[in-house]
N, C-alpha and C positions, 0 to 999 in steps of 0.2 A: 278609175280605181279598180273595177272588174275584167277590164280590160288589161291590166297588169298583174294584176290575179291570174291571171288564164298563159300569159305569156311568160313569168318567172319560170315558171317550171320548164316551160321549152327554150329557153337559151338557159338554164342552168343544166340541162342536158346537153346541151350544143356546145356548151361549155367546156363538158366533163370528157363529152367525144372528142373533143381537141385534144384534152390534155394526152387525151392515150395517144390517139398518134403521133404526137410527139414526142414520147418513148417509145417506138415500136421505128419511128424513123431516125431516134437515137442509136438504135440498139444498130440498123439498118448501118448507121455511118462507124460505130466500132466494131461492126463485120468488116469492115471495108479499111478502117484503117490500120487491121492488125499487122503485125511488120515490122522489119529496123530498118529506122530513119535517123538519117545523119542530120545534123546543121550545116547552115549552110558554107561557113567559118570551116566545115569537118572539125573540129575540136570536140563536140559531145554528141553521143551516140545514143538513142536509146531503144527498146524495142516495147511495145504494146502487143498484149496479145491477152487469151480468156485462161480463165483458173478457175472449172468449175462455174460457169454461170457468172466469174466477179475477171473482169479485167481489169489487167496491171499492167501496169510501168516500170521496168529496169533502165536505167539513167545511165551511163559511163563517160566519168570527165576525167583528164587527161591533166595531175594537176601535178608539178615538178616531174614529168617523167613519169608518173605512177598513175594507173588507171584505178580510179576509184567509182563503185556500180550501187547503186540504193535504189532498191524496187518500193513504189509508193502503187496505192490502189485507186484508178480511176472511180468517178463517182458522178452524179447526173445530181441536180440542183435546177430548180426553175426552167426546164429547158437546157441546160448549158451542163454542159461538158467539164471537170472539175480532176487534177490530178492530186490527189491529199497529200500532200507535205507535210503537212504542219501550218504552212500558209496557203492557198488561194491560187492556182496555177490555170490558166485557165485554155483547157484546147479546142482547138476548131479545127473544122477539116473543108477544102477547099479539093472537092473531089475534079474541077477539072482540069486543074494541073496538079493532082495530086500534090499535098502539100498537107501539113499541119504546122498551123502558129502556136505556141507558146506566149501566151502572155504573163508576167514576161517570162521572156527566153528564147525569143526571134522565132524565124521560121525554117521547117526543116524537106527535106525532102527525101522518097524514100530510096535508101540505099542499093538494093536491086529492083529494077523494073519488071522485073520478069514474078515478083509475090503479088505485083497487083494483081486483085481479083477481079 
């Protein structure tokens, strides 16, 4: 029991430090994801940018020949990124292939490779 009392504060500190590191990694990931993205089928385009510390997504969809644009905020919950559309749209980034996957929504590639940071 005495060992547990000594070990508990150490484990708690380690847990809090790891949570802070995850938040820093998420911020760096968001910085790398900034730019314009196009769906694999080319129908949907979205842009991700930083607006005074708050990341936002503007999604443009072609519907019956018209382009419709919606803007949403990106939030982080439990180490995962979500686009706040009223529903939880999970946002994941594959840095190796420079791809974003939206679930639901499919896979996106950067529209201009020169924007990659």
